[in-house]
Structures are given as structure tokens and as C-alpha cells.
C-alpha positions in Angstrom: 0.1 0.1 0.0 1.0 3.6 -0.7 -0.2 5.1 2.4 -0.8 3.1 5.9 -2.9 5.6 8.0 -2.8 4.4 12.0 -5.7 6.4 13.6 -5.7 7.0 17.3 -2.2 5.1 18.1 -1.2 4.8 21.9 -4.8 4.4 23.1 -3.3 1.4 25.1 0.0 0.1 25.3 1.3 -2.9 23.1 1.6 -6.0 23.9 4.8 -8.6 22.7 3.2 -9.5 19.6 1.7 -5.8 19.0 5.4 -4.2 19.2 6.8 -7.0 17.0 4.1 -6.7 14.3 4.8 -2.7 14.3 8.4 -2.4 14.3 8.1 -4.9 10.9 5.4 -2.6 9.5 7.1 0.4 9.9 10.7 -1.3 8.9 9.0 -2.2 5.7 7.7 1.0 4.9 10.8 2.8 6.1 11.4 5.4 3.2 9.9 3.5 0.5 5.9 4.4 1.8 4.1 6.8 3.2 2.6 6.5 7.2 0.2 8.9 8.8 0.0 8.4 12.6 -2.5 10.5 14.0 -2.6 10.3 18.0 -3.7 12.4 20.7 -1.3 11.3 22.7 2.5 13.4 22.6 5.3 11.9 21.1 7.3 12.5 24.3 5.0 9.5 25.8 5.0 7.0 22.9 8.3 5.1 23.8 6.3 4.3 27.2 3.0 2.9 25.0 5.3 1.0 22.7 7.6 -0.7 25.5 10.4 -2.2 25.7 13.0 0.7 25.3 15.4 -0.9 22.5 12.7 -1.8 20.0 10.4 1.3 21.0 13.7 3.6 19.9 14.3 1.7 16.5 10.4 2.3 15.9 10.6 6.1 17.1 13.5 6.9 15.1 12.3 5.5 11.6 8.8 7.7 12.3 10.0 10.8 14.1 13.7 11.6 11.9 11.5 11.4 8.6 7.9 13.2 10.1 6.1 16.0 8.7 4.5 16.6 11.9 1.1 18.8 12.1 0.0 19.8 15.8 -3.7 20.5 15.9 -4.4 23.2 18.5 -8.0 23.9 19.8 -10.9 22.3 20.3 -12.1 18.6 19.3 -14.5 19.8 16.0 -16.7 16.7 17.9 -17.3 18.9 20.7 -17.9 22.2 18.2 -20.0 20.1 15.8 -22.0 18.5 18.9 -25.5 18.1 18.0 -27.6 19.0 21.2 -31.0 16.9 21.6 
């Protein structure tokens, strides 16, 4: 796939299998295909979510150093567009 979107990344910590799968996915896509990662969690906390510091460092190195970051500010659009009943 030319584009992979991981939405709501980091809602819970990864277990060993999930961490290995994420590493394989990121490694396979690194410098070849685009990946969008959307998260409400600050990047500074992603290492804790990924776990296993050596693997987390490897994953984050491949993600963060070639990333184009967009930090959104303000209230959630879900709150702004909430229909009042």
C-alpha cells in the first residue's frame, strides 16, 4: 500500500506481539511508503506506550526523524459540531 493510516495511536500500551508487528510494519515501509499516524498522545509518551525501550527507540527513530508533524490546536471538532438534543 502506498499509504497506511494508523488512527488513535497509543490508546493502550502494546504487548510483545503488537510491538513486533508494529516494528515489522514500520521497517517495511521506512523510506518506501507513506504512513500517517494520528494520536492524541504526545510523541514524548510514545516510547512508554510501545514499551521495550530498544524496540521503541528503533521504531521512533524511523518514524520521527523523517516525519512531517502537524500539531493541531484548539477544541475538538467533535465538541464544536455536537448536536444538542
